[in-house]
C-alpha positions, 0 to 999 in steps of 0.5 A, a space after each residue: 609441779 606434778 611428776 606422773 609415772 605410767 602417764 599413758 596407761 589405763 589410769 596413768 591417762 585419766 591422771 593427765 586429763 583430770 590434772 588438764 582439766 584442773 590446769 595444774 603443771 606437771 610431767 608425763 613421764 613415759 618409759 621411752 623418754 626417762 626409763 624411770 625404772 631404773 635408780 640412778 636415771 629417775 633419781 638425777 631426773 628428780 633432782 633436776 626437776 624438784 616435781 612437788 608431787 610423783 604420781 606412780 601409775 605404772 604396773 604390769 595389768 594382769 594378762 591370763 594368757 601369759 601371766 601363768 608363765 613363769 617367764 613373765 612372773 620376772 616381768 610382774 616382779 618387776 612391774 608391781 614390786 621393785 618399780 615402786 620400791 625404786 620410786 620410795 628411794 628417790 623419793 626418800 632421798 629426795 624429800 619429794 611426797 608421792 604416791 602409789 597407785 595400788 590395787 584392791 585384788 590384794 585380798 578376796 572375800 569380806 567379814 561377813 556376820 554369821 551367827 553372831 560373830 564377824 568372820 572372814 569369808 574368803 570366796 564371794 561367789 559361793 551361792 549361800 553368801 551372794 543369796 545372803 548378801 542379796 537379803 542382808 547387805 549389811 551383814 557384809 563388812 569390807 577390809 579396811 586400811 588397817 587389814 593385812 592383805 589375806 591375797 598374797 605371797 605371805 597369804 598364799 594361795 594367790 595368782 603372780 599379780 596378788 601377790 606383787 602388789 601386795 609386796 610393793 604395798 608391804 616394802 614402799 610402806 614407812 617410805 617417806 611421805 607417801 599416800 598408796 592410793 588402792 582402787 576396787 575394780 574399775 570401770 568408764 563408759 569408754 572402750 577399754 581391755 581394763 573396764 570392767 564393761 568393756 571385758 563383761 561385754 567380751 564375755 559370754 560366760 563370766 563368774 558372778 561374785 561380789 566386788 568393791 569398784 572404782 569408777 576410773 574418773 572418780 578414783 582419780 579425783 578422789 586421790 587428788 582431792 586426799 594430796 590436795 585436802 592435806 590427807 594424812 600420809 598412808 593407804 586408802 580404800 579409792 571405791 565407789 561406796 557399795 559392795 555389788 554382785 558381778 549379776 547385778 552389773 550383767 543385768 545393768 548391762 542387759 537394761 541398757 546396753 541391750 548387747 546382742 549376745 547374752 553373758 553366762 553367769 557361772 559358779 567357780 569351782 569349789 576346789 579352785 576358789 576364787 583367790 586361785 583364779 588366774 589374773 584377769 579371769 574374773 574381778 577381784 571378790 571382795 569388799 574394800 571399807 570406805 571409812 577412812 577415805 569418808 573421814 579425809 572428807 573425800 566423797 564419791 558416787 554410790 556403785 550404782 549410780 556411778 554404774 549407770 551412769 557409765 552405762 547410759 553415757 558409753 562411747 564406742 559400745 557398737 564397736 566391742 567385739 564379742 569372743 568365746 573367752 571367758 572374762 578376757 582380761 587385758 594386754 599388757 607386757 613389761 615391754 611397756 611400764 605405763 601398761 597401768 
C-alpha cells in the first residue's frame, strides 16, 4: 500500500488517478484527515498503517500576490522545507522508502558552449541567448542531478519559494531510502492555475525564456516507473526531453487553440534578471538534463509532442478567462498543504 500526501493538489490528483488506473492500493491522505505536518501524528500513523511507500506531493505553490509579504515566508518554509524533513525523519525511523516531489525552480539558466568553453548562463531570457538557442540548440546543456542548485538561499539572489525548495533537498538528501523527483514547468490538457497553458491563456503579457517542461501525467508515470523498475534512490530530473522557448509555446497555442486575446512577449529587465523575478510571475527559465532518467530505463515524450497533444486535447479552454495580469500565478496557502 502507498501513502500519498497532498492528494488533493494539482500533482497529488494526478498521482491518485494514475494509481487507480494501475489498480495500486493507496491511501490519499489530506491534512484535514490527519495532520501529517505534525511529527508525532505522522509517526504514529505510519507505524500503524505500515505503508510500503510514501509519496510527498504536498507543498506551497507560488503566489505573486502573497509571496512578497514577509508574513507568507513562514508558511512557505513550513510547507516546502520543514514538512519534507518531518516526513524524512518518520520514514527513516520506520525504514519506509519514500519520494519527495521537488522542483526544477532551484536552477536558473543552462550550461552553454560559447567561444569554445562551457559556461553557465543564468539568464536565458536575453535576446542574444534565445537567438543562439534558435540556431544552435545543441550548444545548450541542462543541469544534472549532481549540479549544486544555483537558485537557493546559498546562491542568492533568489525568491523565497525557490530557496525553500532547495533547502528541502539539501536537508533530506541521504536520509533513508528516498527519491527526489524534480519536475520542470508543469502543463497538461486541463485548465488549472498550475498549468503553464492556462497561465499563458490568462495573460496578455509574458516573459520569454527557455524552459524545461513536464507534462503532468508523463511526470507521474515516469516517477512511478522509477520505483517499479527498482531504480537507485536519489535525485532525478523528470522532464520531457528537449528544452523550448516560451515564444514557441505561445506560437503553438496560437496555432492550435487560436485564443481571442493576443499574448505579448517581453524581455526581462536586465537589472532584475530571471533569478530575482517574484515567484509566479514567470516560468522557471532553466534547462534540466535527462540522462540519468534515461539511464534508469524511463522514457518520456519529446517536449513538442507532449505540448501539441495537450493543446489538441485541451478541455475547458473556452472557459479560461483573459486577464490583464502578467503571467498570473496560482493561488494557494499553507492552510491547505495539498496545494501542490
